[in-house]
C-alpha positions in Angstrom: 154.3 9.8 87.9 156.6 10.4 90.8 157.5 14.1 91.0 154.8 16.8 91.1 155.4 20.5 91.6 152.5 22.8 92.5 153.1 26.6 91.9 151.1 28.6 94.4 150.4 27.9 98.0 146.9 29.3 98.3 143.7 27.5 98.9 143.7 25.6 95.6 147.4 24.7 95.7 147.4 23.5 99.3 144.1 21.6 98.9 145.4 19.9 95.7 148.7 19.0 97.4 146.9 17.6 100.5 144.5 15.4 98.4 147.3 14.3 96.0 149.6 13.2 98.8 146.7 11.3 100.4 146.0 9.5 97.1 149.6 8.9 96.3 151.8 8.8 99.4 154.7 7.4 97.4 154.9 10.5 95.1 157.1 13.5 95.7 154.7 16.6 96.0 156.2 20.1 96.4 154.7 23.5 96.7 156.5 26.6 95.5 155.1 29.8 97.1 156.5 33.3 96.6 155.1 34.7 99.9 156.7 34.0 103.3 153.8 31.8 104.4 151.2 29.6 102.8 147.5 30.6 102.4 147.9 34.2 103.5 144.8 35.3 101.6 142.8 32.4 102.9 143.6 33.4 106.5 141.9 36.8 106.0 139.0 35.8 103.7 135.5 36.4 104.9 136.7 39.0 107.3 138.9 36.4 109.0 136.0 34.0 109.3 136.5 32.1 106.0 133.4 31.8 103.9 134.5 28.4 102.8 131.6 27.6 100.4 127.9 28.3 99.8 124.9 25.9 99.8 123.9 27.2 96.4 120.3 27.1 97.6 118.3 29.8 95.7 120.8 30.0 92.9 118.7 29.7 89.8 121.6 29.9 87.4 125.3 29.4 87.9 125.9 32.4 85.6 124.4 34.5 88.4 127.3 33.6 90.7 130.0 32.7 88.2 130.0 35.5 85.5 132.9 33.7 83.9 133.3 29.9 83.9 129.8 28.8 84.8 129.7 26.0 82.2 132.9 24.4 83.5 131.8 24.9 87.2 128.5 23.1 86.4 130.6 20.1 85.4 133.0 20.3 88.3 130.4 20.8 91.0 128.8 17.5 90.0 132.1 15.7 91.0 133.0 17.9 94.0 130.4 20.3 95.2 129.7 22.1 98.5 128.5 19.0 100.3 131.7 17.2 99.3 133.8 20.1 100.5 132.1 20.2 103.9 132.4 16.4 104.2 136.1 16.6 103.4 136.8 19.2 106.1 134.3 17.7 108.4 136.1 14.4 108.4 139.1 16.3 109.6 137.3 17.9 112.6 135.9 21.1 111.2 132.3 21.9 112.1 130.2 24.5 110.2 127.4 27.0 110.5 125.2 28.1 107.6 123.8 31.6 107.3 120.4 32.5 105.9 122.0 33.6 102.7 123.7 30.2 102.1 127.2 31.3 103.1 129.0 28.6 105.1 131.6 29.4 107.8 133.6 27.3 110.3 131.7 27.0 113.6 134.8 28.5 115.2 134.4 31.7 113.0 138.2 31.4 112.5 139.7 31.2 109.0 142.9 29.9 110.7 141.1 26.7 111.5 140.9 26.0 107.8 144.5 27.0 107.3 145.7 24.8 110.1 143.7 21.9 108.9 145.3 22.1 105.4 148.7 22.6 106.9 148.3 19.4 109.0 147.3 17.5 106.0 150.4 18.7 104.1 152.6 17.6 107.0 150.9 14.2 107.2 151.3 13.7 103.5 155.0 14.7 103.5 154.4 17.6 101.1 157.6 19.7 100.6 156.9 23.4 101.1 159.2 26.1 99.7 158.1 29.5 100.7 159.8 32.7 99.4 160.4 30.8 96.2 159.2 33.0 93.3 158.6 31.3 90.0 159.8 33.5 87.1 158.6 31.4 84.1 157.3 28.1 82.9 157.9 26.8 79.4 156.2 24.2 77.2 158.7 21.5 78.4 157.5 22.0 82.0 160.8 23.6 83.0 160.1 25.9 86.0 162.6 28.7 86.6 162.5 30.4 90.0 164.4 32.6 92.4 164.8 32.1 96.2 167.3 32.9 98.9 169.9 30.6 97.3 169.6 32.5 94.0 168.3 31.3 90.7 167.2 27.7 90.0 165.1 25.5 87.8 163.3 22.1 88.0 161.5 19.9 85.5 158.9 17.8 87.2 156.8 14.9 85.8 153.7 17.0 86.3 153.2 20.7 87.0 150.1 22.2 88.6 149.7 26.0 88.5 147.5 27.5 91.2 149.0 31.0 91.4 145.7 32.9 91.7 144.4 35.9 89.8 146.6 38.3 88.0 149.5 35.8 87.6 148.9 34.0 84.3 151.9 35.9 82.8 154.3 33.3 84.1 152.8 31.0 81.4 153.4 33.5 78.6 156.2 31.2 77.2 153.8 28.3 76.9 151.9 29.5 73.9 148.5 29.3 75.5 145.7 31.9 75.1 145.7 34.2 78.1 142.6 36.3 78.6 143.6 39.8 79.9 143.3 40.0 83.7 141.2 42.7 85.3 139.7 43.4 88.8 136.3 41.9 89.1 135.2 42.5 92.7 135.3 46.1 93.8 133.3 49.0 95.2 132.3 52.2 93.4 133.6 55.7 94.1 130.7 58.1 93.8 131.0 61.9 93.3 128.1 62.9 95.5 128.6 64.6 98.9 125.0 64.0 100.0 125.4 60.2 99.5 128.9 60.1 101.1 127.5 61.9 104.1 125.4 58.9 104.8 128.4 56.7 105.5 127.4 53.5 107.3 123.8 53.5 106.1 122.6 50.0 105.0 119.6 49.5 102.7 118.6 45.8 102.6 116.9 45.4 99.3 117.9 47.6 96.3 118.4 47.1 92.6 121.4 48.5 90.9 122.2 49.0 87.2 124.5 50.7 84.8 122.8 53.2 82.4 122.9 52.1 78.8 123.6 48.5 79.6 121.7 45.3 80.7 123.9 44.9 83.8 121.7 44.6 86.9 122.1 43.3 90.5 120.0 43.1 93.6 120.8 42.8 97.3 122.0 44.9 100.2 123.7 48.3 99.6 126.2 49.9 102.0 126.9 53.6 101.7 130.5 54.5 102.5 132.6 57.6 102.7 133.8 57.0 99.2 130.6 55.8 97.5 128.8 52.5 97.6 129.7 49.0 98.6 127.8 45.9 99.9 126.7 42.7 98.1 124.6 44.5 95.4 127.6 46.7 94.4 130.0 43.8 94.4 127.7 41.7 92.2 127.4 44.5 89.7 131.1 45.0 89.6 131.6 41.3 88.9 129.0 41.2 86.2 130.3 44.3 84.5 134.0 44.0 85.2 135.2 44.1 81.6 132.7 46.8 80.5 133.7 49.0 83.4 137.4 48.6 82.6 136.7 49.5 78.9 135.0 52.7 80.1 137.8 53.6 82.6 135.5 52.9 85.5 133.3 55.9 84.6 129.5 55.2 84.3 126.1 56.3 85.5 124.8 54.1 88.4 121.1 53.5 88.5 119.6 52.9 92.0 116.2 51.6 92.7 116.0 52.2 96.4 112.7 50.2 96.9 113.6 47.3 94.6 110.2 47.7 92.9 108.4 49.2 90.0 107.3 52.8 89.6 103.7 51.6 89.9 104.4 49.9 93.2 106.1 53.0 94.5 103.2 55.1 93.3 100.8 52.9 95.2 103.0 52.9 98.3 103.1 56.7 98.5 99.9 57.8 96.7 97.7 57.2 99.7 99.7 59.7 101.7 98.7 62.7 99.5 95.9 63.6 101.9 98.2 63.2 104.9 98.9 66.4 106.8 102.3 65.2 108.2 105.6 66.5 107.1 107.0 64.5 104.2 110.4 64.4 105.8 109.0 62.7 108.9 107.0 60.0 107.1 108.9 57.5 105.0 108.8 53.9 103.8 110.1 51.5 106.4 112.7 50.2 104.0 114.6 53.5 104.2 116.3 55.2 107.1 115.3 58.6 108.3 118.6 60.2 107.1 118.5 58.6 103.7 114.9 59.5 103.2 115.6 63.2 103.9 118.4 63.2 101.3 116.2 61.6 98.7 113.4 64.0 99.4 115.8 66.9 98.9 117.1 65.2 95.6 113.5 65.2 94.4 113.4 69.0 94.8 110.9 68.9 97.7 111.1 71.4 100.6 112.0 69.8 103.9 109.0 71.5 105.6 106.5 70.4 102.9 103.6 68.3 103.9 102.1 65.3 101.9 98.9 67.2 101.3 100.9 69.9 99.5 102.9 67.6 97.3 100.6 67.1 94.4 100.9 64.6 91.5 103.9 66.3 89.9 105.8 66.3 93.2 104.8 62.7 93.8 106.1 61.7 90.3 109.5 63.4 91.0 109.7 61.5 94.3 108.8 58.2 92.8 111.4 58.8 90.0 114.1 59.3 92.6 113.1 56.3 94.6 113.0 53.9 91.6 115.5 55.4 89.1 118.0 57.5 91.1 121.3 58.3 89.3 124.9 58.8 90.5 128.1 59.2 88.6 130.8 56.5 89.2 134.2 58.1 89.1 136.4 55.1 89.8 136.7 51.9 91.7 138.0 50.9 95.1 139.5 47.5 96.2 137.1 45.5 98.4 139.2 44.7 101.5 141.1 41.5 101.1 138.5 39.9 98.8 140.6 40.8 95.7 139.4 38.8 92.7 140.2 39.1 89.0 138.6 38.0 85.9 140.7 36.6 83.0 143.7 34.2 83.1 144.2 31.1 81.1 141.3 30.7 78.6 139.1 27.7 79.5 139.4 26.5 75.9 143.0 25.7 76.7 142.2 22.9 79.3 140.4 19.6 79.1 137.2 20.2 81.2 137.3 16.7 82.7 140.9 16.8 83.9 142.0 20.5 83.7 145.1 19.4 81.9 146.4 21.7 79.2 145.2 20.6 75.8 148.6 21.5 74.2 151.1 20.8 77.0 150.8 17.3 78.5 151.5 17.2 82.2 150.5 20.9 82.8 147.4 21.4 85.0 145.7 24.6 86.1 143.4 25.2 89.1 141.8 28.1 90.8 141.7 31.7 89.7 144.6 31.4 87.3 141.9 30.1 85.0 139.3 32.4 83.6 136.9 31.6 86.4 135.6 34.1 88.9 132.6 34.6 91.1 130.7 37.0 93.2 131.1 37.0 97.0 129.5 34.4 99.2 131.9 31.5 99.2 131.7 30.8 95.5 135.3 31.6 94.6 136.6 29.3 97.3 134.3 26.5 96.1 135.9 27.0 92.6 139.3 26.6 94.2 138.3 23.4 96.0 136.5 21.9 92.9 139.3 22.6 90.4 142.0 21.4 92.8 140.1 18.2 93.6 139.5 17.5 89.9 143.2 17.6 89.2 144.2 15.5 92.2 141.9 12.8 91.1 142.7 12.9 87.4 146.5 13.4 87.3 
């Protein structure tokens, strides 16, 4: 092996190139990137802070964080997991902080530190970088056809590593591999409800969301926006139900449990207040803001000047129903900032799970989101990029 081409200069491609050039300094390693610069998406991930990985503490099942690809990720994390990732960057001068939710960021809170670290490794390893070089197609003979400022060109390396990210597997359509349709898998919901949209900026720490008529459920923090709902709970649900929502044209009924508890628990929480003479609108569970509480009371058909002592059992039942099984109509999706993730890509059955080499095309390797692997937010997608890239660099 002497000539390796990597298509895609994102996190997976640059990490793979850096590690490959370290292991084999005598090899020719090149990166073809269509954009003007490398790692543009990595530079803005995590709000520009770079949620580089996650501790995975409290993750009971990988399927909860990797809706697609959990079995492969279980294997890969054993060989290069979050501790290995932090050690690799730590050996190169990066220090980290860990949040309570397990998300890991550079101590500098600057994604560019990660970008610069990888760029430095590419320079030290003598990796050749060709930006503004767009790959048009790849065939089963490993012939790469591309366009750049000089016009059209082609190259046939000894080994080819595709790390082009989500939504790009079409460049492999001439290779005869199974390609799973690619769809957005991390997005927020547009909600057709003026009352809810009027609460823009409101955060509810612990809610449970679901989609009516399905088993899709998620829990976490909910953020109300001027177009609908966002936040970790929404993004998890969008990831879990990505294909179902696409099949239903992003129209569905959203179920919201504002208290993240059962009807019985809500009944106990509020039942003791029935003898209270205070206004219902002025006395609410601590989990909810004053503005949100007033909207929910109105949705339950309760007068804003009503008192708890006037509510009665039927009124209490209506209020409990709204608190634990509120419903809103989803009328579409909205992209979540720069954290654009897709499901689909090259079917995992097409690659050797130990090496990530194509089962049908020797010398073709695939890493990152071009594979049918995707995760919820929290550093899990980047960890998949590091793990898949590391696997290829050490197996090629």
